[in-house]
C-alpha positions in Angstrom: -32.5 47.7 122.4 -31.8 48.7 119.1 -34.1 51.0 117.0 -35.3 48.3 114.8 -36.5 46.3 117.8 -38.9 49.3 118.6 -40.2 49.6 115.5 -40.4 45.8 114.6 -42.7 45.0 118.0 -44.9 48.3 116.7 -45.2 46.5 113.3 -46.4 43.5 115.2 -48.9 45.1 117.4 -50.6 47.3 114.4 -50.4 43.8 112.4 -52.5 42.8 115.4 -55.0 45.0 115.0 -56.0 44.5 111.5 -56.1 41.1 111.9 -58.2 41.2 114.6 -60.3 43.9 112.5 -60.1 41.9 109.5 -61.9 38.8 111.3 -64.4 40.2 113.3 -65.8 42.2 110.1 -65.4 39.5 107.5 -62.9 41.4 105.5 -60.4 39.0 104.5 -57.7 41.5 102.4 -57.5 43.7 106.0 -56.7 39.9 108.2 -54.3 39.2 105.6 -52.5 42.4 105.6 -52.9 42.2 109.5 -50.9 39.0 109.3 -48.3 40.3 106.9 -47.6 43.2 109.3 -47.0 40.5 112.1 -44.5 38.9 110.2 -42.9 41.6 108.7 -42.5 43.5 112.4 -41.3 39.9 113.9 -38.5 40.0 111.0 -37.6 43.2 112.2 -37.8 42.6 115.8 -35.3 39.7 114.5 -32.8 41.9 112.7 -32.6 44.3 115.7 -31.7 41.6 118.5 -28.9 40.2 115.4 -27.4 43.8 115.4 -27.8 43.8 119.2 -26.0 40.6 119.6 -23.2 41.6 116.7 -22.6 44.9 118.4 -22.4 43.6 122.0 -19.8 40.9 120.4 -17.5 43.4 118.6 -17.6 45.3 122.3 -15.6 42.4 123.9 
């Protein structure tokens, strides 16, 4: 597992919390930040997966 995968999962979790809190409190800015964090985390996680796949393919 690549470091980017772990970091991406962390960003997604942080974003989900911000999104939920923003929704509960009616804070649209916090909710939007949460959605952005979740999206960024998903991208970072996918980059990590691609790096792993590339590394594994080069080892063959």
